[in-house]
N, CA, C and O atoms as a DFTB+ gen file, in Angstrom:
708 C
 N C O
     1  1     217.035     -28.834     -37.348
     2  2     217.435     -28.335     -36.120
     3  2     218.350     -30.023     -35.966
     4  3     217.813     -31.047     -36.390
     5  1     219.557     -30.039     -35.397
     6  2     220.573     -31.318     -35.290
     7  2     220.292     -31.205     -33.649
     8  3     220.604     -30.169     -33.061
     9  1     219.761     -32.187     -33.030
    10  2     219.652     -32.452     -31.646
    11  2     220.467     -33.901     -31.444
    12  3     220.409     -34.971     -32.049
    13  1     221.198     -33.459     -30.385
    14  2     222.234     -34.519     -29.682
    15  2     221.192     -34.842     -28.624
    16  3     220.637     -34.078     -27.834
    17  1     221.015     -36.532     -28.841
    18  2     220.174     -36.856     -27.611
    19  2     220.803     -38.003     -26.948
    20  3     221.419     -38.768     -27.689
    21  1     220.760     -38.334     -25.395
    22  2     221.276     -39.565     -25.115
    23  2     220.937     -39.350     -23.252
    24  3     220.848     -38.328     -22.572
    25  1     220.825     -40.687     -22.925
    26  2     220.521     -41.136     -21.913
    27  2     221.953     -41.136     -20.913
    28  3     222.894     -41.895     -21.149
    29  1     221.944     -40.112     -19.712
    30  2     223.134     -40.007     -19.145
    31  2     223.369     -41.684     -18.068
    32  3     223.473     -41.858     -16.854
    33  1     223.371     -42.479     -19.056
    34  2     223.816     -44.002     -18.418
    35  2     224.456     -45.006     -19.265
    36  3     223.883     -45.281     -20.319
    37  1     225.355     -45.493     -19.029
    38  2     226.053     -47.089     -20.221
    39  2     225.268     -48.009     -19.813
    40  3     225.773     -49.079     -20.154
    41  1     224.348     -48.170     -19.291
    42  2     223.450     -49.421     -19.436
    43  2     222.827     -49.718     -20.804
    44  3     222.384     -48.766     -21.446
    45  1     222.763     -50.805     -21.242
    46  2     222.446     -51.324     -22.626
    47  2     221.093     -51.369     -22.690
    48  3     220.558     -51.651     -23.762
    49  1     220.201     -51.048     -21.347
    50  2     219.181     -51.282     -21.717
    51  2     218.455     -50.122     -20.961
    52  3     217.449     -50.148     -20.251
    53  1     219.519     -48.796     -21.444
    54  2     219.014     -47.669     -20.700
    55  2     217.825     -47.320     -21.034
    56  3     217.445     -47.207     -22.199
    57  1     216.895     -47.049     -19.660
    58  2     215.325     -46.299     -19.877
    59  2     215.686     -44.808     -20.117
    60  3     215.178     -44.122     -21.004
    61  1     216.399     -44.484     -19.441
    62  2     216.701     -42.626     -19.973
    63  2     217.274     -42.322     -21.615
    64  3     217.469     -41.229     -22.147
    65  1     217.472     -43.790     -22.222
    66  2     218.239     -43.053     -23.913
    67  2     216.798     -43.438     -24.719
    68  3     216.629     -43.008     -25.860
    69  1     215.795     -44.255     -24.071
    70  2     214.615     -44.223     -24.520
    71  2     213.642     -42.793     -24.604
    72  3     212.941     -42.293     -25.483
    73  1     213.955     -42.473     -23.371
    74  2     213.130     -41.167     -23.397
    75  2     213.968     -40.287     -24.060
    76  3     213.381     -39.552     -24.855
    77  1     215.300     -40.128     -23.959
    78  2     215.713     -38.764     -24.778
    79  2     215.414     -39.021     -26.088
    80  3     215.169     -38.103     -26.870
    81  1     215.410     -39.945     -26.346
    82  2     214.851     -40.560     -28.017
    83  2     213.494     -40.013     -28.275
    84  3     213.242     -39.072     -29.027
    85  1     212.783     -40.589     -27.686
    86  2     211.166     -40.361     -28.049
    87  2     211.264     -38.799     -27.633
    88  3     210.708     -38.131     -28.505
    89  1     211.644     -38.214     -26.876
    90  2     211.406     -36.802     -26.690
    91  2     212.482     -36.077     -27.941
    92  3     212.319     -34.941     -28.387
    93  1     213.193     -36.692     -28.212
    94  2     213.641     -35.878     -29.712
    95  2     213.510     -35.771     -30.525
    96  3     214.057     -35.012     -31.325
    97  1     212.193     -36.985     -30.725
    98  2     211.477     -36.926     -32.024
    99  2     210.634     -36.235     -31.825
   100  3     210.164     -36.058     -32.949
   101  1     210.066     -35.675     -31.148
   102  2     209.200     -34.711     -30.896
   103  2     209.234     -33.337     -31.845
   104  3     208.360     -32.567     -32.246
   105  1     210.493     -33.407     -31.982
   106  2     210.967     -32.295     -33.033
   107  2     211.066     -32.445     -34.174
   108  3     212.113     -32.774     -34.731
   109  1     209.648     -32.163     -34.910
   110  2     209.615     -33.160     -36.297
   111  2     210.872     -32.211     -37.273
   112  3     211.231     -31.056     -37.044
   113  1     211.378     -33.169     -38.435
   114  2     211.851     -32.368     -39.348
   115  2     213.258     -32.235     -38.902
   116  3     213.978     -31.476     -39.551
   117  1     213.855     -33.004     -37.663
   118  2     215.258     -32.822     -37.304
   119  2     216.072     -34.100     -37.535
   120  3     215.707     -35.232     -37.852
   121  1     217.334     -33.562     -37.271
   122  2     218.469     -34.684     -37.365
   123  2     218.719     -35.089     -35.743
   124  3     219.121     -34.479     -34.752
   125  1     218.346     -36.191     -35.974
   126  2     218.755     -36.641     -34.304
   127  2     220.322     -37.895     -34.775
   128  3     220.534     -38.670     -35.709
   129  1     221.150     -37.448     -33.427
   130  2     222.127     -38.008     -33.247
   131  2     221.867     -38.929     -31.685
   132  3     221.811     -38.224     -30.677
   133  1     221.755     -40.053     -31.550
   134  2     221.532     -40.941     -30.345
   135  2     222.779     -41.082     -29.864
   136  3     223.632     -41.710     -30.491
   137  1     223.045     -40.434     -28.541
   138  2     224.795     -41.179     -28.025
   139  2     224.523     -42.482     -27.475
   140  3     223.298     -42.603     -27.450
   141  1     224.960     -43.285     -27.123
   142  2     225.399     -44.446     -26.179
   143  2     226.470     -44.031     -25.603
   144  3     227.564     -43.698     -26.060
   145  1     225.934     -44.096     -24.240
   146  2     227.224     -43.405     -23.389
   147  2     228.421     -44.904     -23.148
   148  3     229.593     -44.831     -22.779
   149  1     227.621     -46.184     -23.507
   150  2     228.560     -47.465     -23.405
   151  2     229.684     -47.396     -24.522
   152  3     230.781     -47.955     -24.527
   153  1     229.105     -46.546     -25.479
   154  2     230.071     -46.328     -26.379
   155  2     231.472     -45.481     -25.974
   156  3     232.428     -45.430     -26.748
   157  1     231.461     -44.735     -24.477
   158  2     232.358     -43.896     -24.330
   159  2     232.748     -44.357     -22.685
   160  3     232.649     -43.710     -21.642
   161  1     233.275     -45.887     -22.969
   162  2     234.170     -45.888     -21.874
   163  2     235.543     -45.630     -21.565
   164  3     236.495     -46.352     -21.860
   165  1     235.572     -44.458     -20.900
   166  2     236.922     -44.100     -20.323
   167  2     237.562     -44.310     -19.230
   168  3     237.008     -44.773     -18.233
   169  1     239.168     -43.905     -19.296
   170  2     239.410     -44.134     -17.804
   171  2     238.966     -43.226     -17.230
   172  3     238.415     -42.224     -17.686
   173  1     239.272     -43.646     -15.697
   174  2     238.740     -42.687     -14.314
   175  2     239.308     -41.477     -14.436
   176  3     240.528     -41.524     -14.280
   177  1     238.751     -40.119     -14.719
   178  2     239.646     -38.827     -14.729
   179  2     240.249     -38.699     -13.385
   180  3     239.777     -38.807     -12.253
   181  1     241.665     -38.384     -13.928
   182  2     242.632     -38.119     -12.451
   183  2     243.422     -36.620     -13.615
   184  3     243.289     -36.642     -14.838
   185  1     243.959     -35.819     -13.086
   186  2     244.671     -34.646     -13.335
   187  2     246.089     -35.900     -13.523
   188  3     246.908     -35.560     -14.377
   189  1     246.354     -37.101     -12.882
   190  2     247.710     -37.544     -13.572
   191  2     247.896     -37.861     -14.761
   192  3     248.837     -37.563     -15.498
   193  1     246.416     -38.865     -15.089
   194  2     246.513     -39.399     -16.367
   195  2     246.648     -38.309     -17.368
   196  3     247.500     -38.261     -18.255
   197  1     245.354     -37.104     -17.038
   198  2     245.579     -36.448     -18.061
   199  2     246.794     -35.701     -18.590
   200  3     247.060     -35.447     -19.765
   201  1     247.459     -35.408     -17.523
   202  2     249.049     -34.690     -17.530
   203  2     249.699     -36.146     -18.653
   204  3     250.039     -35.987     -19.826
   205  1     249.723     -37.162     -18.080
   206  2     250.915     -38.163     -18.697
   207  2     249.666     -38.863     -20.415
   208  3     250.187     -39.564     -21.283
   209  1     248.952     -38.670     -20.453
   210  2     248.087     -39.386     -21.720
   211  2     247.111     -38.465     -22.785
   212  3     246.665     -38.766     -23.892
   213  1     246.943     -36.945     -21.801
   214  2     245.836     -36.013     -22.476
   215  2     244.711     -36.921     -22.438
   216  3     244.444     -38.063     -22.064
   217  1     243.944     -35.507     -23.210
   218  2     242.276     -36.345     -22.676
   219  2     242.448     -36.981     -24.120
   220  3     243.031     -36.722     -25.172
   221  1     241.118     -38.543     -23.271
   222  2     240.670     -38.929     -24.182
   223  2     240.381     -38.724     -25.885
   224  3     240.066     -37.610     -26.303
   225  1     240.486     -39.615     -26.590
   226  2     239.820     -39.334     -28.220
   227  2     238.435     -38.938     -28.113
   228  3     237.960     -37.969     -28.704
   229  1     237.519     -40.055     -27.004
   230  2     236.324     -40.213     -27.101
   231  2     235.785     -39.032     -26.412
   232  3     234.797     -38.485     -26.902
   233  1     236.302     -38.584     -25.359
   234  2     236.239     -37.304     -24.597
   235  2     235.604     -36.207     -25.814
   236  3     234.528     -35.684     -26.106
   237  1     237.325     -36.249     -26.401
   238  2     237.004     -35.243     -27.195
   239  2     235.794     -35.251     -28.515
   240  3     235.349     -34.216     -29.010
   241  1     235.457     -36.427     -28.870
   242  2     234.434     -36.771     -29.925
   243  2     233.264     -36.015     -29.489
   244  3     232.709     -35.151     -30.167
   245  1     232.933     -36.377     -28.354
   246  2     231.493     -36.107     -27.733
   247  2     231.520     -34.846     -27.400
   248  3     230.415     -34.304     -27.431
   249  1     232.630     -34.022     -27.011
   250  2     232.615     -32.389     -27.044
   251  2     232.405     -32.135     -27.993
   252  3     231.633     -31.176     -27.987
   253  1     232.729     -32.546     -29.268
   254  2     232.880     -31.842     -30.774
   255  2     231.508     -31.888     -31.440
   256  3     231.009     -31.006     -32.140
   257  1     230.783     -33.522     -30.972
   258  2     229.717     -33.723     -31.108
   259  2     228.695     -32.501     -30.637
   260  3     228.101     -31.884     -31.521
   261  1     228.477     -32.126     -29.140
   262  2     227.548     -31.288     -28.508
   263  2     228.166     -29.959     -29.539
   264  3     227.471     -29.575     -30.480
   265  1     228.880     -29.623     -29.389
   266  2     229.270     -28.098     -30.519
   267  2     228.845     -28.297     -31.754
   268  3     228.452     -27.222     -32.206
   269  1     228.732     -29.178     -32.534
   270  2     228.356     -29.094     -33.835
   271  2     226.414     -29.460     -34.324
   272  3     225.769     -29.481     -35.372
   273  1     226.048     -29.753     -32.434
   274  2     224.369     -29.593     -32.248
   275  2     223.715     -28.346     -32.144
   276  3     224.149     -27.362     -31.544
   277  1     222.707     -28.431     -32.725
   278  2     221.751     -26.831     -32.536
   279  2     221.379     -27.242     -30.893
   280  3     221.635     -26.474     -29.966
   281  1     220.795     -28.456     -30.726
   282  2     220.494     -28.558     -29.176
   283  2     221.220     -29.672     -28.571
   284  3     222.234     -30.127     -29.099
   285  1     220.683     -30.175     -27.361
   286  2     220.788     -31.067     -26.847
   287  2     219.984     -31.867     -25.650
   288  3     219.998     -31.565     -24.456
   289  1     219.530     -32.574     -26.048
   290  2     218.634     -33.381     -25.112
   291  2     219.121     -34.643     -24.156
   292  3     219.330     -35.699     -24.754
   293  1     219.313     -34.625     -22.764
   294  2     219.345     -35.678     -21.783
   295  2     218.387     -35.943     -20.794
   296  3     217.813     -35.113     -20.089
   297  1     218.220     -37.515     -20.793
   298  2     217.688     -38.178     -19.836
   299  2     218.612     -38.630     -18.741
   300  3     219.399     -39.551     -18.957
   301  1     218.553     -38.005     -17.532
   302  2     219.224     -38.440     -16.625
   303  2     219.003     -39.722     -15.677
   304  3     218.148     -39.525     -14.814
   305  1     219.584     -40.960     -15.663
   306  2     219.474     -42.143     -14.629
   307  2     220.010     -41.302     -13.143
   308  3     220.620     -40.236     -13.059
   309  1     219.616     -42.057     -12.244
   310  2     220.109     -41.480     -11.050
   311  2     220.589     -42.795      -9.899
   312  3     219.950     -43.689      -9.344
   313  1     221.812     -42.443      -9.889
   314  2     222.537     -43.205      -8.931
   315  2     222.662     -42.814      -7.576
   316  3     223.204     -41.725      -7.385
   317  1     222.195     -43.606      -6.376
   318  2     222.175     -42.725      -5.354
   319  2     222.260     -41.608      -4.824
   320  3     223.064     -41.239      -3.969
   321  1     220.867     -40.652      -5.654
   322  2     220.698     -39.653      -5.874
   323  2     221.332     -38.811      -6.446
   324  3     220.879     -37.668      -6.402
   325  1     222.401     -39.018      -7.071
   326  2     223.333     -38.372      -8.238
   327  2     223.232     -39.064      -9.443
   328  3     222.620     -40.071      -9.801
   329  1     224.351     -37.890     -10.239
   330  2     224.935     -38.581     -11.557
   331  2     225.228     -39.986     -11.535
   332  3     225.464     -40.383     -10.394
   333  1     225.291     -40.900     -12.462
   334  2     225.865     -42.396     -12.987
   335  2     227.512     -41.771     -12.932
   336  3     227.857     -40.600     -13.094
   337  1     228.090     -42.572     -12.741
   338  2     229.480     -42.502     -12.621
   339  2     229.882     -42.316     -14.090
   340  3     230.664     -41.456     -14.496
   341  1     229.231     -43.256     -14.851
   342  2     229.327     -43.203     -15.937
   343  2     229.287     -41.390     -16.990
   344  3     229.973     -40.752     -17.788
   345  1     228.439     -41.337     -16.505
   346  2     227.957     -39.885     -16.552
   347  2     229.456     -38.823     -16.560
   348  3     230.300     -38.346     -17.319
   349  1     229.015     -38.891     -15.026
   350  2     229.836     -37.876     -14.742
   351  2     231.582     -37.992     -15.112
   352  3     232.315     -37.072     -14.749
   353  1     231.912     -38.689     -15.543
   354  2     233.270     -39.305     -15.735
   355  2     233.599     -38.833     -17.205
   356  3     234.700     -38.477     -17.626
   357  1     232.702     -38.890     -17.722
   358  2     232.673     -38.518     -19.430
   359  2     232.537     -36.755     -19.289
   360  3     233.202     -36.004     -20.002
   361  1     231.627     -36.301     -18.318
   362  2     231.522     -34.688     -18.289
   363  2     232.831     -34.643     -17.397
   364  3     232.883     -33.437     -17.155
   365  1     233.478     -34.981     -17.018
   366  2     234.897     -34.346     -16.080
   367  2     236.103     -34.293     -17.426
   368  3     236.793     -33.327     -17.751
   369  1     236.073     -35.576     -18.000
   370  2     237.023     -35.236     -19.196
   371  2     236.344     -34.222     -19.973
   372  3     237.152     -33.398     -20.401
   373  1     235.063     -33.973     -20.331
   374  2     234.855     -32.954     -21.312
   375  2     234.858     -31.661     -20.684
   376  3     234.880     -30.676     -21.424
   377  1     234.843     -31.538     -19.693
   378  2     235.099     -29.805     -18.778
   379  2     236.710     -29.939     -18.637
   380  3     237.059     -28.930     -18.023
   381  1     237.454     -30.459     -18.829
   382  2     238.826     -30.279     -19.296
   383  2     239.351     -29.804     -20.511
   384  3     240.472     -29.297     -20.543
   385  1     238.493     -29.946     -21.738
   386  2     238.380     -29.583     -23.005
   387  2     238.281     -27.864     -22.508
   388  3     239.185     -27.038     -22.635
   389  1     237.062     -27.655     -21.982
   390  2     236.515     -26.225     -21.505
   391  2     235.335     -26.284     -20.952
   392  3     234.331     -26.754     -21.486
   393  1     235.429     -25.679     -19.555
   394  2     234.300     -25.593     -18.701
   395  2     232.861     -25.478     -19.208
   396  3     231.964     -26.090     -18.628
   397  1     232.625     -24.734     -20.241
   398  2     231.329     -24.719     -20.876
   399  2     230.907     -25.643     -21.714
   400  3     230.487     -25.184     -22.776
   401  1     230.861     -27.329     -21.545
   402  2     230.913     -28.436     -21.881
   403  2     229.819     -28.440     -22.841
   404  3     229.940     -28.982     -23.939
   405  1     228.173     -27.533     -22.259
   406  2     227.619     -27.732     -23.627
   407  2     227.377     -26.360     -24.366
   408  3     226.349     -26.108     -24.994
   409  1     228.460     -25.492     -24.216
   410  2     228.701     -25.155     -25.405
   411  2     227.575     -23.787     -25.890
   412  3     227.390     -23.277     -26.995
   413  1     227.061     -23.540     -24.754
   414  2     225.992     -22.388     -24.671
   415  2     224.711     -22.732     -25.910
   416  3     224.144     -22.061     -26.772
   417  1     224.648     -24.133     -25.443
   418  2     223.359     -24.867     -26.764
   419  2     222.164     -24.841     -25.496
   420  3     222.236     -24.968     -24.274
   421  1     221.012     -24.602     -26.488
   422  2     219.823     -24.718     -26.010
   423  2     219.526     -25.954     -25.657
   424  3     219.701     -26.822     -26.512
   425  1     218.956     -26.389     -24.194
   426  2     219.216     -27.628     -24.043
   427  2     217.561     -28.262     -23.201
   428  3     217.083     -27.531     -22.334
   429  1     217.066     -29.164     -23.436
   430  2     215.688     -30.399     -22.428
   431  2     216.032     -31.436     -21.606
   432  3     216.315     -32.588     -21.936
   433  1     215.994     -31.019     -20.664
   434  2     216.491     -32.188     -19.455
   435  2     215.255     -33.003     -19.417
   436  3     214.171     -32.509     -19.726
   437  1     215.387     -34.243     -19.045
   438  2     214.958     -35.314     -18.682
   439  2     215.202     -35.935     -17.621
   440  3     216.134     -35.392     -17.026
   441  1     214.812     -36.807     -17.105
   442  2     214.889     -38.056     -15.814
   443  2     213.902     -39.222     -15.419
   444  3     212.785     -38.878     -15.033
   445  1     214.139     -40.285     -15.464
   446  2     213.368     -41.113     -15.008
   447  2     213.865     -42.225     -14.412
   448  3     215.033     -42.393     -14.761
   449  1     213.448     -43.112     -13.608
   450  2     213.702     -43.985     -13.248
   451  2     212.546     -45.375     -13.097
   452  3     211.417     -45.040     -13.456
   453  1     212.639     -46.674     -12.688
   454  2     211.597     -47.135     -12.332
   455  2     210.473     -47.014     -11.438
   456  3     209.269     -47.254     -11.531
   457  1     211.434     -46.454     -10.315
   458  2     210.211     -46.133      -9.094
   459  2     209.631     -44.784      -8.955
   460  3     209.730     -44.027      -9.921
   461  1     209.251     -44.525      -8.265
   462  2     208.218     -43.364      -8.457
   463  2     208.979     -42.127      -8.030
   464  3     208.643     -40.987      -8.354
   465  1     209.590     -42.303      -7.593
   466  2     210.949     -40.578      -7.848
   467  2     211.194     -40.213      -9.169
   468  3     211.378     -39.054      -9.542
   469  1     211.195     -41.113      -9.811
   470  2     211.594     -40.354     -11.243
   471  2     213.186     -39.489     -11.318
   472  3     213.374     -38.482     -12.001
   473  1     213.976     -40.001     -10.656
   474  2     215.013     -39.182     -10.434
   475  2     215.229     -38.237     -10.465
   476  3     215.901     -37.663     -11.321
   477  1     214.607     -37.694      -9.329
   478  2     214.153     -35.943      -9.178
   479  2     215.238     -35.507      -8.678
   480  3     215.506     -34.346      -8.988
   481  1     216.013     -36.077      -7.958
   482  2     217.379     -35.409      -7.424
   483  2     218.658     -35.332      -8.240
   484  3     219.662     -34.716      -7.882
   485  1     218.537     -35.957      -9.274
   486  2     219.685     -36.075     -10.305
   487  2     219.309     -34.907     -11.450
   488  3     220.160     -34.273     -12.073
   489  1     218.185     -34.788     -11.565
   490  2     217.627     -33.807     -12.397
   491  2     217.846     -32.156     -12.047
   492  3     218.380     -31.193     -12.597
   493  1     217.080     -32.439     -10.750
   494  2     217.446     -31.212     -10.193
   495  2     218.925     -30.391      -9.960
   496  3     219.036     -29.168      -9.863
   497  1     219.969     -31.335      -9.898
   498  2     221.334     -30.849      -9.971
   499  2     221.401     -30.663     -11.172
   500  3     221.891     -29.601     -11.556
   501  1     220.837     -31.830     -12.329
   502  2     221.370     -30.989     -13.660
   503  2     221.218     -29.473     -13.995
   504  3     221.924     -28.523     -14.337
   505  1     220.024     -29.735     -13.737
   506  2     219.434     -28.003     -14.158
   507  2     220.112     -27.078     -13.223
   508  3     220.987     -26.436     -13.803
   509  1     220.015     -26.848     -12.184
   510  2     220.732     -26.029     -11.307
   511  2     222.041     -25.910     -11.657
   512  3     222.677     -24.904     -11.340
   513  1     222.624     -26.988     -12.393
   514  2     224.661     -26.588     -12.734
   515  2     224.610     -26.736     -13.984
   516  3     225.751     -26.431     -14.331
   517  1     224.046     -27.000     -14.888
   518  2     223.984     -27.026     -16.694
   519  2     224.379     -25.354     -16.701
   520  3     225.488     -25.038     -17.131
   521  1     223.603     -24.481     -16.297
   522  2     224.216     -23.094     -17.113
   523  2     225.777     -22.797     -16.586
   524  3     226.528     -22.390     -17.473
   525  1     226.368     -22.953     -15.225
   526  2     227.470     -22.894     -15.062
   527  2     228.351     -23.580     -15.918
   528  3     229.535     -23.241     -15.910
   529  1     227.856     -24.764     -16.882
   530  2     228.290     -25.157     -18.152
   531  2     228.080     -24.888     -19.258
   532  3     227.953     -25.851     -20.015
   533  1     227.978     -23.777     -19.728
   534  2     227.240     -23.220     -21.072
   535  2     226.206     -23.800     -21.423
   536  3     226.236     -24.214     -22.582
   537  1     224.806     -24.090     -20.551
   538  2     223.714     -24.958     -20.995
   539  2     222.593     -24.360     -21.037
   540  3     222.081     -24.451     -19.921
   541  1     221.998     -23.844     -21.682
   542  2     220.661     -23.121     -21.859
   543  2     219.160     -24.186     -21.650
   544  3     218.453     -24.675     -22.531
   545  1     219.045     -24.285     -20.258
   546  2     218.063     -25.202     -20.210
   547  2     216.496     -24.449     -20.298
   548  3     215.869     -23.685     -19.565
   549  1     216.324     -24.910     -21.210
   550  2     214.611     -24.171     -21.798
   551  2     213.692     -24.856     -20.856
   552  3     212.781     -24.182     -20.374
   553  1     213.836     -26.371     -20.459
   554  2     212.828     -27.070     -19.815
   555  2     213.332     -28.201     -19.087
   556  3     214.547     -28.395     -19.118
   557  1     212.530     -29.043     -18.386
   558  2     212.649     -30.018     -17.742
   559  2     211.401     -30.802     -17.390
   560  3     210.294     -30.293     -17.214
   561  1     211.792     -32.563     -17.274
   562  2     210.641     -33.377     -16.521
   563  2     211.157     -34.513     -16.135
   564  3     211.926     -35.251     -16.751
   565  1     210.601     -34.653     -14.849
   566  2     210.705     -35.981     -14.470
   567  2     209.326     -36.791     -14.761
   568  3     208.155     -36.422     -14.856
   569  1     210.000     -38.113     -14.867
   570  2     208.939     -39.249     -15.499
   571  2     209.658     -40.268     -14.695
   572  3     210.782     -40.755     -14.818
   573  1     208.112     -40.573     -13.307
   574  2     208.336     -41.543     -12.294
   575  2     207.634     -43.315     -13.185
   576  3     206.966     -43.681     -14.152
   577  1     208.251     -43.767     -12.225
   578  2     207.890     -45.369     -12.765
   579  2     207.712     -45.852     -14.355
   580  3     206.715     -46.339     -14.889
   581  1     208.968     -45.563     -14.904
   582  2     209.063     -45.626     -16.249
   583  2     208.240     -47.072     -16.993
   584  3     207.650     -47.185     -18.068
   585  1     208.525     -48.098     -15.840
   586  2     207.776     -49.122     -16.756
   587  2     205.817     -49.198     -16.715
   588  3     204.942     -49.865     -17.268
   589  1     205.875     -48.334     -15.939
   590  2     204.225     -48.142     -16.068
   591  2     203.737     -47.084     -16.989
   592  3     202.563     -46.833     -17.258
   593  1     204.804     -46.504     -17.432
   594  2     204.560     -45.352     -18.018
   595  2     204.805     -45.059     -19.359
   596  3     204.419     -44.063     -19.971
   597  1     205.826     -46.487     -19.998
   598  2     206.352     -46.657     -21.082
   599  2     206.063     -48.317     -21.428
   600  3     205.946     -49.231     -20.612
   601  1     205.998     -48.375     -22.803
   602  2     206.011     -49.637     -23.593
   603  2     206.677     -49.787     -25.137
   604  3     206.358     -49.100     -26.108
   605  1     207.416     -50.577     -25.119
   606  2     208.262     -50.377     -26.285
   607  2     208.455     -48.849     -26.959
   608  3     207.939     -48.387     -27.976
   609  1     209.173     -48.384     -26.230
   610  2     209.929     -46.901     -26.641
   611  2     208.975     -45.768     -26.610
   612  3     209.352     -44.596     -26.579
   613  1     207.256     -46.273     -26.622
   614  2     206.435     -45.141     -26.163
   615  2     205.901     -45.159     -24.937
   616  3     205.834     -46.125     -24.177
   617  1     205.384     -43.661     -24.699
   618  2     204.209     -43.728     -23.585
   619  2     202.751     -44.155     -23.945
   620  3     202.009     -44.111     -24.927
   621  1     202.720     -44.564     -22.736
   622  2     201.228     -45.941     -23.008
   623  2     200.317     -44.699     -22.352
   624  3     199.121     -44.954     -22.488
   625  1     200.505     -43.724     -21.836
   626  2     199.103     -42.445     -21.640
   627  2     199.347     -41.436     -22.183
   628  3     200.481     -40.978     -22.322
   629  1     198.235     -40.895     -22.605
   630  2     198.041     -39.225     -23.582
   631  2     199.078     -38.458     -22.674
   632  3     200.056     -37.856     -23.118
   633  1     198.580     -38.605     -20.751
   634  2     199.257     -37.958     -20.448
   635  2     200.800     -37.579     -20.271
   636  3     201.297     -36.498     -19.958
   637  1     201.248     -38.492     -20.491
   638  2     202.892     -38.770     -20.390
   639  2     202.972     -38.228     -21.624
   640  3     203.832     -37.346     -21.614
   641  1     202.466     -38.355     -22.686
   642  2     202.826     -38.082     -24.033
   643  2     202.644     -36.485     -24.284
   644  3     203.486     -35.793     -24.857
   645  1     201.527     -36.057     -23.813
   646  2     201.290     -34.705     -23.534
   647  2     202.447     -33.702     -22.425
   648  3     202.626     -32.488     -22.332
   649  1     202.911     -34.599     -21.883
   650  2     203.622     -33.849     -20.632
   651  2     205.063     -33.561     -21.435
   652  3     205.551     -32.436     -21.548
   653  1     205.704     -34.898     -22.020
   654  2     206.938     -34.821     -23.120
   655  2     206.833     -33.732     -24.024
   656  3     207.685     -32.887     -24.301
   657  1     205.563     -33.879     -24.487
   658  2     205.536     -32.582     -26.402
   659  2     205.305     -31.395     -25.385
   660  3     205.545     -30.361     -26.010
   661  1     204.978     -31.129     -24.215
   662  2     204.861     -29.899     -23.824
   663  2     206.337     -28.955     -23.213
   664  3     206.723     -27.822     -23.500
   665  1     207.008     -30.202     -22.093
   666  2     208.654     -30.381     -22.069
   667  2     209.470     -29.469     -23.207
   668  3     210.120     -28.428     -23.109
   669  1     209.158     -30.282     -24.259
   670  2     209.812     -30.077     -25.417
   671  2     209.384     -28.797     -26.349
   672  3     210.047     -28.685     -27.380
   673  1     208.802     -28.239     -26.219
   674  2     207.860     -27.247     -26.717
   675  2     208.799     -26.162     -26.995
   676  3     208.875     -25.599     -28.087
   677  1     209.750     -25.795     -25.632
   678  2     210.607     -24.835     -26.154
   679  2     211.675     -24.840     -26.876
   680  3     212.254     -23.798     -27.186
   681  1     212.134     -26.223     -27.292
   682  2     212.524     -26.230     -28.475
   683  2     212.365     -26.099     -29.912
   684  3     213.052     -25.762     -30.876
   685  1     210.826     -26.621     -29.601
   686  2     210.280     -26.189     -31.119
   687  2     210.176     -24.501     -31.789
   688  3     210.068     -23.994     -32.906
   689  1     210.274     -24.072     -30.491
   690  2     210.332     -22.670     -30.517
   691  2     211.522     -22.173     -30.902
   692  3     211.656     -21.340     -31.799
   693  1     212.386     -22.643     -30.269
   694  2     213.913     -22.309     -30.822
   695  2     214.113     -22.606     -31.985
   696  3     214.774     -21.718     -32.524
   697  1     213.709     -23.973     -33.109
   698  2     213.991     -24.543     -34.056
   699  2     213.462     -23.510     -34.957
   700  3     214.145     -23.045     -35.868
   701  1     212.267     -23.148     -34.718
   702  2     211.137     -21.916     -35.483
   703  2     211.971     -20.570     -35.836
   704  3     211.748     -19.926     -36.861
   705  1     212.853     -20.247     -34.978
   706  2     213.645     -19.357     -35.133
   707  2     214.678     -18.512     -36.129
   708  3     215.323     -17.562     -35.686
C-alpha cells in the first residue's frame, strides 16, 4: 500500500507531521511518502493569479501525489479553531485542478495540539468536509496535549499507541483487500 502522509502545517517542527508519520507507519509493509507542507509555499490563491499565471507546479505536484497514493493520512494543526493558512491555501489551489482533491482515496485523519483541545474543531471540519472533496474517511482521532503524549516521535503511553492503532485499523483492512 502506498500511503501519502502529512501534517497540515508548514511548521518545521510540526507535531502533526510527527503524528501523521507515526500513524502511517502502523500499516506494515507499506510505502510511505511523507509530505512537508513547508515545501509547498504557494502564492495566496486568487482567481486573478490563477487567470494570469495558472495553477502553480507545486499544487499540481501534490495533487498528482494524492492520485498516485492508495491512501492518505493527514494530521491537522488548528489555528484559531480552523485550518492553518498554509494547508487551506494549498488545498484551494488543488481544488482548482479538480474539486475532488482527495480523488476517492481512503483517508485516516488525526489532529493534535499542545493543549487539551487536541485540535478537535479543525478535525471535525475536516471529517465533515472531506467526502465533498473526494475523501473516503475511514476513521479519525484527536490527540490532546501532544507534548505529554509523545516523546521523540513515539507515543509515551500504551493507551495512545492503542488509540492510534485502533484508528488505523480500517486502513489495514483496506490494504488486505
